[in-house]
N, C-alpha and C positions, 0 to 999 in steps of 0.2 A: 419366728412370727406368731404372735399370739392374739393380737388385736389390731383393728383399724380405728382411728378417730374419725367420725363422719362430720364434715365441716360444710358450712354454707358458703356457697359462692354465687354471686349474682351476676356473673359474666364469665368470660374467657380468661380473665386474669387470675393469678393465684392468690389474690387477696380478696377480702369481703369487706363490702360497705354495710355496716350493720346500723339500722335505724331502730329496729325493734327485735330484741333478742328472742321473745317468744315466737315471732313470725319466722324468724330464720330456722329455729329448730323444728317448728311445725312444717316448713318447706322440705327440710331434710327427711324428716319421718315420711312425709307423702311420697317423695321421690324415690327414697330407698326402698320402701315397701311396695308401693303401688306402681311405680313407673319402672324402676330397675329391677326389682325382685331382691330380697336379702341374700339369696343364694349367689347372685352375681355380685353383690356389693361386698359381702363379709367373706364369702368362700368358706364357710364353716367356723370362722374365728369370731371373737367377741367384737362388739361395737361400742364405742364410747361416744356419748352425746353431750354436747355442751348445753347446760340447762339454766335458765333463769329461775328465780323463785317462783314467778307466776307459772311457768311451765311445769315445775314440779308440783305445785299446788293443784294444777288442773287435772282433768281426767285423761288427758292425752297419753301419758305413759302407759295407761292400761291397754291401749291399742296393741302396744308391742308385746305384752307379757314379758316376765323376767327371764332370768337364766342367761340369756345371750347378750344382755345390755348393761353397760355401766353408765349410770347418770351422773355427770360431772357438775358439782355445785360451784358455779362461777365465782370469782373473786369479788364480783359486785354484789353478791348476795349478802343480805344481812343475816348473820348466823344467830337468829333468835330462837326462842323456844318452840314457836310454831313451826318453823322449817325443820328443827331438829325432830319434832314429832312426826312430821310428814315424811322425812327421809327414813325414819325407823318403819313407818307403815310400808313404804315402797320396798325397803328390804324384806319385810315379812312377806311381801308379795312375790319375792324372788329376784329383785333387782339388786345389783350392787351399786353402792354410792361412792363417789370419789370426790375428794376436795381438791379443787384446782388451783394452781399458780400459788403454792405456798412457798414463802421465802423465809419465814421465821415462826416459830411456835410462840404465838401470842397467847395471853390467857383466854381470849375468845375462841381461838382455834383449839386449844387444849380442852375446852368445855364442850365443843362440838364433836370431838373425835369419837366418842361412843356412838354417833349416829352415821359413821362412814366405815367403809371397808378399805379404801385405798386413799393414799395421799400422794398427789403429784407435786414434786418439788420443782420449782422454777430454777433450773440448774445454773444458769448464768448469773443468778443472784445468790446462789449458795457459796459462802466463803469457806476456803479450805480449813480454816482454823475452827469453824464451828459445824461445818457439814457433816463429819463422821458422828457427832454427838447427836445431831438432829435425827439422822437415819436411825441411830441405836434407840433413841427414845421412842420414835414411832414404831420400831419393831417390837420393843417391850410392851407397847401398848396393843400389840397384836394387829397392826395395819400393815398391808402390802404397800410398798413404796416404789413409785415410779419416778426416774429422773427424766424430766421433759425439756425440750428445746436443747438437746444435746447435739452439737455440731461438728465436733471432731473426735478423733480417737483418744486424745488425752482426757476430755471430759467423760467419754464412755468408760475408759479405764478407771477413772476415779470413782465413778458411780458403781461400778462392779466391786471394786476394792472396798468401798464404804459400806457395802451390804444392801444395795438397791435391788429390788427383786425384777424390775423392768425398766427399759430405757427406751426413750422415744425422741426423735428428732431428725433434722436434715441430714445428719451423718449416715442415716440408713436410707432415707428417700424423701424426695420432695413431694408436695401434695399432688395427688393424681386426679385430674378433672374427669368425672364420669358423666356422660351426656347421653341423653335419650329423648325422644318425643315424649311430651306430657299431655296425652289425650285428657280432657276434662269432660266429665258427665254433663249431660244437658242440665242446666241450672234450674229450669222449671221443674223438671222431674225431680231433681235433688230435693228441692223444697217441698214437693208433694210427698216424697218418701219420709223426709224428716217430720212432716206433719202426721203421717200415719204412726210413726214410732212415738212421737210425742203423745199421741192419742191411745197408745198401746193397743194398735189394731191387731187383729188376728194374723197368723202367719199366712193364711191364704191371701190376704189383701196386700201384705208386704211382698210376698212372692210374685204377685200379678204386677206390682210396680217395678220389681227388679227385672221382669221378663222382657222389658223395654229399654234396658239400660245395660247393654253388652260391656261397655267400658267399666262400669261399676262392678259387674260380675266378675270380670278379670281381675280387678283389684281385690275383691273379696277372697278370690281363690288364693291370691298370694298372701292376703292377710291370714287366711287359714293355715297357710305354711309357716307363718311367723310366730314360732314358739321357742321357748328357751332351748330345748333340746329335740331335734328331729326325732319323731317316733316312727321307725320303720314299719310297725304294725298298724299305723293309722289307716283307717279306711279311706280308700280314695273317694273322692266326691264325684258323684254321678248324675247330680241334679241340682236346681236351685234350693230344693228343700235340704238337701244334704249341705249345701253351702251355708244356708242360714242357720242350720243345727250346729254346724261346726264353729261359727264365730259367735253366735248369739246376737240377740237384738241390742244389747248394751254396747258391744263392740261395734256393731253396725251403726248405731247412733253416733258413737264417738268418731268413727271414720268418716261419716257423712258430714259431721260437724267440722271436722278438720278440712274436708274438701271445701265447704262453704267458706270457712275462714280463710283459705288460701286462694280462693277464687280471684284471678287477676282483674277481672272487670265484671262487676254484677250485672251489667247491661248485656254482656255477650252470652249468647246461647251456642253451644257447640252443635252444628247440624252436618256432620261429617256424612256424606252419602254412602260411605262403607258401612256406617253404624246402622243406617236404615236398611241397607241390603242384608247385613248380618241378621237383624231382627226378623226381616221378611223371610230369609232362609230358614232360621230357626222355627217359625211358625208353619212353614211348609213341611219341614221335617217332622214336626209334631203331628200334623194332619196325616201325613203318609204312614207314620208309625202307627197311629191309631186305626187307620184304614186296614193296614195289613195285620195288625196284631190288637184287635179292639179290646182284649182282656188284660193286655200287658201295660198298665199305666205307667210303671216304673221305667220300662223301655221307652216309651214316648217321652217321658221327662228327660231322660238321658239323650234321646235324640235332640230335643230342644237345646240342651246345654251345648252339645256338640255343634249345632248350627251357629249358635251365638259365638262360639270361640273360633269359628273356621276362617274368619277373615281379619281377626285382631292382630295377628302377627304382622299383617301389612301396615296397620295403623301405628304400631310400634317399630316398625323398620326392622323387623328380625326375620329369620328363616322360620318356617312353620315347625320344624322338628325342634329347634332350639326353643321356641316359644312354648311348645307343648310339654317339654321336659321340664320347664320352670314351674308348672302348675301341678297341684296334688290331684290329678284326675286318673282315672282308671285306665288299664291297658287297652280296653275296648275303644274308648274315645280317642287315646293316642294313635291307636292303628288306623282309626277312620281319619283323623286329621293329617297324619303323616304319609299314609299310603292308600287311602280310601279302601281300607280292608275291613272285612267283617260286615255284619248287617248294618251297622252304623255308616260304614264307608259306602255302602250301596245306596243308602238314603241320601247321604251327602253328595254322591255322584249324581243321583237323580235331581237333587236340587240345582245343581250346576247346570244339568241338561236344560231344566226348566228356564234357567237365567240365560241360556244360549251360549254357555261358555265353552263347552267341550262335548264330544260324543260319549255316550254311556257304553261301557263294555260289561256284559253280563255273561258269566260262565254258565255252562250246562252241566252241573255236577253229576246228575244221574248216569250221563253217558260219557262224560270226560271228553266230549267232542269239541270241535271248534267254538269259539266265542261268538255270541250273537252281538251284532253292533247296532244300536239305535241312534240315528242322526238326530242331532238337536236342530229344532226349527230356529231360524234366523228371524230377527225383526222384533 
């Protein structure tokens, strides 16, 4: 296994009804990055995306950053000079480009080959009398060759014998549907944030807007993890300031624009009470942190982010430990979320007491004696 092709499905059936190719790919990007997380979707392998010419010419690919993604130029695209130039620009940015559903090497395709890295051959349409020569010609041109729509062992063996580099098809696996809840940020808040970004507002104003949008913050943390190659030395994100610095205002604008484009109903505003509670909890933890450590602004910011994330696993229908492991957050935040440990864990427990959720247990470290229990007030 070297890659997965990420396909759009608008229901539980294994086929797609495609009216707008751009929208289909945009939905795939949003769900793979923001809702599922690339770690869960790709498991460290490459991802192939079907792309219309409009999608390739848009700014949406920059959301992903290159390295891990192969952008497939669909057979419906006009292989003109503008698209060729755009594909070369995307390749320079780190993406690989594939030409999809090729059955024969036409003059148009041959002229476009310098702008691609991979050619996907539609194997059922490849004739045994011409197939080996097509593969050889593509290999001489320096292209990796994928035999796609391979359904049986004989087709697979021919593809290998003729020199194909990779093989894809139902012979290996049928499409697997990945489902998850798709929380949508409040549309009004999203529009306000886009206005700030368009006006080139200062980081402080942008962070203040983000502070009331837990769903968007979780998506941005996943977006920060969306790089071509995971960097184990990457600094863990500990605040909204860090998150904004990690993705930058340009990618933030592109992501918000994508969310706006994909919004199912412009009249609908998401008002999940758990979102309101997460925001309230974050504010309380910020105030408690500032009260206990008035000089430690960074700690207070980390406490706020911890509070924002503490309920989102419920919204996504995940276990808290699993959800925390998917995000590029520091060990202190993870310890607080998964075990209520450390100084952040104490603040989170205190916030839960304030909400009347559970008793707060505090150790007495100087004596190592029995724990003190504070009962939460009901009502």
